[in-house]
C-alpha positions as CSV (number, residue, x, y, z in Angstrom):
1,M,178.5,176.3,48.6
2,G,179.7,178.7,45.9
3,G,176.3,181.1,45.9
4,N,173.9,177.9,45.1
5,P,170.6,179.0,45.5
6,F,169.3,175.6,47.0
7,A,172.8,175.4,49.5
8,C,172.1,179.3,50.6
9,K,167.9,178.5,51.4
10,A,169.3,175.3,53.5
11,A,171.3,177.8,55.4
12,L,169.3,180.3,55.7
13,T,166.5,177.9,57.0
14,V,169.2,176.0,59.5
15,L,169.9,179.9,60.5
16,E,166.2,180.8,61.2
17,E,165.6,177.3,63.3
18,I,168.6,177.7,65.4
19,N,167.3,181.1,66.2
20,R,163.5,180.6,67.1
21,R,164.9,177.3,69.1
22,N,167.2,179.9,71.4
23,L,169.5,177.1,71.0
24,I,172.7,179.4,71.6
25,N,171.4,180.3,75.1
26,N,170.5,176.9,75.4
27,V,174.3,176.0,74.2
28,Y,175.3,178.4,76.8
29,L,173.2,177.6,79.9
30,R,173.7,173.4,79.3
31,G,177.8,174.1,79.1
32,E,177.9,175.8,82.1
33,Q,175.8,172.9,83.7
34,L,177.9,170.3,82.6
35,S,180.9,172.8,83.4
36,A,179.5,172.8,87.1
37,G,179.0,168.6,87.1
38,F,182.5,168.0,85.9
39,D,183.7,170.5,88.4
40,K,181.9,168.5,91.2
41,L,183.0,165.0,89.8
42,S,186.6,166.1,89.7
43,K,186.2,166.8,93.3
44,K,184.7,164.0,94.4
45,F,187.1,161.6,92.3
46,P,190.0,163.6,92.2
47,N,192.2,160.5,91.9
48,I,190.7,159.6,88.8
49,I,189.8,162.7,87.0
50,S,193.0,165.1,86.6
51,G,191.4,168.1,85.0
52,K,188.8,168.9,82.4
53,R,188.9,171.1,79.0
54,G,186.7,172.9,76.4
55,L,184.1,175.1,76.4
56,G,180.3,175.2,75.5
57,L,179.3,171.7,75.3
58,I,182.2,169.8,73.9
59,Q,183.9,169.5,77.1
60,G,186.2,166.7,78.2
61,L,187.4,165.1,81.9
62,V,191.2,164.4,81.6
63,I,191.6,160.7,83.5
64,N,194.7,160.3,85.6
65,D,196.7,157.3,83.7
66,D,196.8,155.7,86.9
67,Y,193.6,154.7,87.4
68,A,192.3,154.1,83.9
69,D,192.0,155.3,80.1
70,A,189.6,157.6,77.7
71,K,188.5,154.0,76.1
72,T,188.2,152.0,79.2
73,I,185.4,154.8,80.6
74,T,184.3,155.0,77.0
75,L,183.6,151.2,76.8
76,K,182.1,152.0,80.7
77,A,179.6,154.9,79.2
78,F,178.8,153.0,76.6
79,D,177.1,150.1,78.8
80,K,175.2,152.5,80.6
81,G,173.9,154.0,76.9
82,L,176.0,156.9,77.2
83,L,177.7,158.4,74.2
84,V,180.8,159.6,74.8
85,V,184.2,159.5,72.5
86,P,187.6,159.2,73.7
87,A,190.0,162.3,72.5
88,G,194.3,161.0,73.0
89,G,195.0,158.3,75.5
90,N,193.4,160.2,78.8
91,V,190.7,162.6,77.7
92,V,186.5,161.7,77.7
93,R,185.1,163.9,75.3
94,I,181.1,164.4,75.8
95,V,180.0,166.2,72.7
96,P,176.2,166.3,73.0
97,P,173.3,167.9,71.0
98,L,172.2,171.4,70.9
99,V,168.8,170.8,72.1
100,I,170.0,168.5,75.2
101,S,167.8,169.4,78.0
102,R,169.3,170.1,82.3
103,R,167.5,166.6,82.7
104,E,169.4,165.0,79.9
105,I,173.1,166.7,81.2
106,N,172.3,165.4,85.0
107,I,171.6,162.1,83.4
108,L,174.6,162.2,81.8
109,L,176.8,163.1,85.1
110,D,174.6,160.6,86.7
111,K,176.2,158.0,84.7
112,L,179.4,159.6,85.0
113,N,179.6,159.1,88.5
114,S,178.3,155.7,88.6
115,I,181.0,154.9,86.4
116,F,183.6,156.6,88.7
117,E,182.6,155.0,91.5
118,D,182.9,151.7,90.1
119,L,186.6,151.8,88.9
């Protein structure tokens, strides 16, 4: 940015908005909710999900290669209106927005549950 006044003002405005909306706390709370939901999915589908990775709102499920690959899960998620991305051959990465709500995390987890039930 090089000290450009416009860029500095834009950065300050973004930081003020993050603070005003208490987004860091939301990231922590929703990240914990997502992690707990991934734990439940892993226990319910131990043959499909072999682990989880990540922190905060950037998390992923490690898919057992014997059942599916990340691309297959990603396409099924897209069909259900869920945008996830493959990370390598066997990890499905979830990268929701910082403003995601508790209800939206629950919807995400319900859709993933449905996908795994259909495999």
